[in-house]
N, C-alpha and C positions, 0 to 999 in steps of 0.2 A: 472704378466701380463697374462691375458687370451688367452691362445692358444690352439691349438689340443690337445697337451699332457696332458692339464688340464681337457679338458672337453670330450674327446673322449669316455671315459668308464663311463661317469657319467649321459648321456642323450640317449635316443632312437636313433637309427640309421635307416635312410631310404635311397634307392637309387632310386629317383624319374624318373631315366633314365632307369631303369632294374628292377630288383627283388627287392620287399620290404623285408627289413631286419626286420622292427618292423612296426606295424600299429599305426600311430598317433592319439592321443586322443585330443579333442577339448581343446585348451588352453595351451597344454604342449609344451615345446620345443623339437626340434628334430634336428638331424644332418644329412645332405645330403651328402652320402658318394661320390655321382657321381659329386657333384659341391663343395663339401667342404664349405657349408655354414651353418650357424646356422638360424633357423627359428622357427616359432609356427604355429601349425595346426589349426588356426582359419579361418573364412570365411570373406571376405572382400567385400564390396558393389559396388567396380568398380569406376573408375574415369575418368570424361570428361575432356579433355584439348582443348585449342582452335586451330583449324587447318587454313589453309589458306583460305582466303575468297573467296567466289564466285565472279567472274568478274561481272556476273548480277545478282543482287538480284532478287528473285522470289519465288513463292510458287506453289504448287500442280504440281510438277515435276514428271516424270518417272525417277527411279533411277536403279543401279545396280552395281555389281563389288564387289571391296573389299576396306579396309581402305588405300591400298597403289595403288589401281588402280580402282578408282571410276567412276561412269559415271552419268551425270544428264542432261536430256534433256526435252525441253518444258517448260511449266509453266505459270504462270500469273505475268506479270509485270504491271499490269494496262490494259494490252491488251494480247492477246493469243501470246505465244513466241515460235521460231523455234529453239532457241539458244541450242547448245549442248556443255557441258563442261566435260573435264577429269581431273580427279585427281590422283596424283603421290604419294601422302602420304606428300605432303608439299605444293603444290600448284595447283590452277586450270589452265588448258589452253583451247583454243578455239578447238573444234571438228566440224565436219561435222555437218550444220544446218538439222534439221527435214525438210522432204519434205513438211509436212503439219504442220503448227503452230497450237499449240493447248495448253490447260490447263485441270488440273484435270484428266489426263491420268495415266496409270500403266506401270511399267516396271519391267523387269527381265534380267537375263543373266550377262554378264561380259562386261568389257570395250572393249574388242575387238569381243565380238558375243553378243551384246545386242538386246533386243526386248522392244518395247513399243507398247501400244494398247488402243483404244479408246480414250476418252476425248470430250472437248468442243472446236469446231474450232471458237468460237465467236458467240455471239448473241443467246447464249443459244441452238446453234445447235450441237446436240450430233452426234458423228461420230462413226463408226465400224473400222476405219483404223487400220492397224497394220503395223508397219516398223521394218527393221531389220539392226543392225549396225555391220560394220567389222571392227571396229576401225579407219575408215577414214570418211565413208560416211553411209547415211542411204538408204535403198531400200525398194521397197514396198513388204510386205508378204501378206499373206492370210488375208482377212477380217474376224473379229469377226461376228459370226452369230446373235449376238445382240447388237447394238449400245448402248454404255454407258458411263457415266463419273463417278468419284468420287469411282472408283472401286479400287480392289487391285491387285498385281501381284506376281507372284514367278516362280521360276524354271529356266530353260534355254533357250537358243535360239531354241533348237532341242525338247524340252520337258517342254513347258512353261504352266502356269496355270493361270487363272484369275477368280476373284470371286466377286460377290456383285455388288452394283454401283447403282447410281440414275436411277428409272424407272424400274429397273430389279429385284432388291432386293436380290433373293436368286439364280441367276444363276450361274452356274460354266462352264467354257469352258477349253479344254485342246489344247494345240498346239503341233504339230510333225513337225516343222520347214518348214511346207508348207501350212497348213490348220487346222482350229479350229474345233473342234468336242464338242458335249454336254458331260459333267461330272455331278456328283451327285450334286443336289442342296444343299445350305446352309440350316441347321436346321433354322437359324434365318435369315430372310432378312435385309439387311442393306447396307448403303453406307457409305463413310469416314471411313472404316475400314483399317487395315494394314495386309500385308502377309508377309509371309517368307517360307523357305522351298524349296521343290522339287515336281514335280509333283506327285510322288507317295508317298510322305509323306509332305503333306502340313500343313500350320498353317495360321489361320487368327485370328485377335482379335479386340475387340473395335467396335466402329462404332456408327452410328447416333442413336439418341436417349441417348446420353452417356452411352453406352453399356460397360459391363464387359465381355461379352461372348467371349469364346474362342473355335474355332473348329479345329479338326485335320482331315486332307483327307489322305486316303489311296490308292489313285488312282482311287477309284470309288465312294466312299460315305464319307460324313462328319460326325463326332462323336463328341460329347460334350467333351471338355477339362476342365482344372482348369479355374476359372474365373480370371480375372484381379483383384489385390487387389484394383486398382483405375480405376473405370469406366470412359471412356472417347472417344472422337470421334476424326477425323482430326489428328490421331497419325501416327508414322512411325514404321516400323518393320524391322527386318534383323535376320539372323542365320537360324536354321533348327527347325524342329519340337521338336527336344529332347534338343536343346540348343538354343531357341529363346531370342530374344530381342525386346523390344518397348519402345519408347521414345517419350516425348512431347504429345501433344494433347490438346483438349479443353475440360474442365470440366465447368466451369462457366466463366473462363477465361483461357488464355494460362496456359499451364502446364510445368514443367520442370521435371516431374516423369519419372523414367527409371524402368524398371521391367523385370528380367530375368526368363526363362521358362526351367524347367528340364525335359519336357515331362509329367509332372502331374500338377505342380503348378508353380505360379509366385512367386517370391520373389524380395525384393527391390534392386535396383541398384543404383548407384551413381546419383545423379540429375544432368540435362544438366545445363551448366553454363547460357545459355539464354533460358527462358521459351519461347515456341512458339508452334504453331499449323499449321497445313497442310504443314508441314515439310516433308523431304524425307530421306530414311535411306538405309544403305548398309551394306556389310561386314558380320562379325561373332559376336557370342555373348561375344567373348573374344576380338575382336578387331573391333568394330563398327564404323560407320560413319553416322553422320547426317548434313544435308545441308538445308539451305533456310527457309521458313517458311512464315506466314502470314504477310502483310505488307511490303514484298519484301526485306526481311533481306538476307545480304550476308552470315551470319553467317554459318561456318562449324566447327564441333566438332569432335574429334576422341575418342572412348572409350576403356579403358583397364580395362577388368575384372578381371585380374588376373586369375590363374589357380585353379578356383573353390575353394575347401575347403583348399588349401595348400597357406600359407602366400607368396604372391609375393615379399614382402619386406624382403627379405634375410639379415642378418647381417653377412658380411664376416668376418673371422677370420684370423687375420694376419699371414702371414708367412707358409701359407698353400698351 
């Protein structure tokens, strides 16, 4: 019978919760002295699983929050929507409606401190409206300096970031919780892009023209990052500048491609179950959330990227 006594002195030991006693080598077996598990130090691409469906199928929503406390607002149901929904890690429930119904807006922040900006209020009328969410209701925030739709958002309620968009292309604005001010322009003008990160360390990727361009923001200016492996537009983003996540989008049709960013380059992640574009994203690289998409799908999926280069699929040893 294989047990701790048989294997303890035959394989390298790690303590992933503390000091590393031995560094793993790709593909080798190791013993986690903190958890009493046997694993292997190879990289896994992550897995999407089905979450609870949106109550109202739509696309082009603002989004924010985490995998267990997500937020989705507005969007396109065939008409502009004011619907807000909150996710608890299992199911969506109704939140307070937007004051101004709209589609193709951007979002940032959390479920209890959310931010949404811009969008199309119907009839191809583009707006500069900003709204703030307190976990129950939306209230008016400071207007964008430049009205736009199909933009990307990132950051928090008190330190928001928005970039790109139709008709504006390369414009970036920063929010201080009260008003927007001009930030550094994008190097590549585009709409239908995705955003992630915070105001002082932002990330944007993809966009119109089926782009692979990635840019990183330092709070003042954008610089080039590593290109997406799969160029696309109408995609969604999540995570941070050094641990980014993007999913779905449009290539020549709906895509299920997921990629993970390490601050320099993108690598393949696990494919979405349902290929879609004009979807929305939230959460982190390790625990992502995607919802909605073109055609008004209600699909919600949850991402488990695992702990990077360490195998998340531990094999427990009996009796330890």
